[in-house]
N, C-alpha and C positions, 0 to 999 in steps of 0.2 A: 503493498499502500504506500510507503514512504516513497519508492521510486517514481509512481505516478504523479503523487503530491509534487514533488522534486522538478519533473519534467514539465508538469503544468506551469509553474514559476517561471521556469526559465521560458517556456513559450509567451506569457506574459510580458516578460520582460523586453524580448527580443521584438514581439509586436510593438509594443511601445518606442523600442529604438527606430524601429522601420517608419512610424508614425511622426516622430521627431524628424528625422532624415526626409522625409518628404516635405515636410512643411517648412524645413532650411531650404530644400533644393528649391521651391516654389518663393519664398521670402527674399532670398539675396538678389534675385533678378528685378523683383518688384522693388526692391529698395534702391538699387542702381538707377532704375528706369525713373522713378519718382524723384530722384537727385538730380538726373539730366534734366527732365522736363521742368524742374521749379528754377533751375539756374535760366533755363529759355525762358519761362515767362516772367522771370524777373527784368530780364533784360528787354522784353519786349512791354512790359510797363514802364521801364526806364524812358525807353525811346517814345512810346506814346506820351510820355508827361512833357518830356524836351519838346516835343512835336505841338503840345498845347501850348506851351510857356511861350516858345516862339512866334508862334501866332497871336498870342496877347500882346508880345513884345511890338510886333510888327503892327498891329492894330493900331496901338497907342502911339508908334511913330508916325504913322499916317495921319491919326488924328491931330496932333499937335504940329503937325505940319502944315495941315488945312488951317489951324485957328491962329498960326503966325509964330514971329519970332515971341522970344522968353514964356512960351505958353509950356506948362510943363504938367506931366500926369504921376501919381505915384501909383505903382501897382504890388500889389501884397502876392508874390511866387511862392511856391513851395519846389524848391528844386530837390529832385531825387539825387541817389547816391550813384557814381558813376560818369559823370560828366569831367571829362578830362581837361576840355578846354571852351572858352566860349570866345570867339573873335566875331569884330566887327569889321567888314572890309566893304568898302562902298556903299552900296545898295544891300548887302546879304549881311546875315546873322548865320554863324557857323557853328553848330554845337560838334564838338567830338566827345563820344560817349564811349565807353569800354565795358563790353561784358564779362561774366564772371569766369567765361572759359578764354578771356583774352583777345576777342573779337572785338575790332575797332570801325566805328562808323562815323559819318557826319550826317545832319540834318541840317540843309540850308535852306532858309526863307528870305525871299525876295521882298523888300519893300518899295515903295513910290518915290523915297528920297535916301539921298546918302546917308549914311551915319558917320559920327566921329569915330576914325579909325581907331580899332583898341583890342589888345587881347587879354582874357583872364585866363590864368591857367588855374587847374583843379579847383572848381564852383566849391564853395561849402553846401554841403545838403541841408536840407531844412528851410523853413519858411524865411524869406528875405524880402525886403522891399526893394522895389527898382523904380528910379526916379528917370521917366523919359522925357527930355527938356528940347524945345525947339530952338536952334540957334541961327533961324533965317535957312541958309540953305542947306545944313546938314542938322541931324538930329544927334543928342548926345543921349548916352545911355549909363546911368552911375548906378553903385549900389550904395542903399543908405545904411548907417550905422551909427553905433551909442558907443562902442569901445571898439580898438583894435582887433579884438577878438571875433568880432563879428565881420571883419575883412577877410579877402582872400590870401593865400600866401603871397608876401612880397610887400603887402598894401598896409597903410596905418588909417586912422580914421581922424580927417582933420575937418571941421565945420559940418559932422555929422555925414559927412560924404567919404567912400574909400579911395585912397587915393595912391598912387605910389610912393614909395620912400626915396 
């Protein structure tokens, strides 16, 4: 009788190991797929937010251009993580973004008026005030600040505006 009892215990243990093995065989690939797709969706969300931000800046630039010199608009924008560079060149806004996998892409929007040329590297993520001001023939885009910690790398806060050191 004891031999049958030991055999049943070993059979239960073997079945348990088989079930755990099958679960692991299914769980590991699913975890890898989840990590891959969540990184891709994070990149897509960043790109969509940057596209929305650039549309708002272009709309504000066109608006202050129509209203004339010294008109300004303050925008409250929420910048996502992953923005490597923001560049204003002629009448274009160029956002350079980097995904978690290292892919780099540019999102470019065109305004009706030229911007004051400028490059901002590594935009801090989070909610920021952006001032869009008409200078007559061009539009200037500046980041508002309270302290130098609110500014991007290489900039300090002077007169509530981030500027180069």
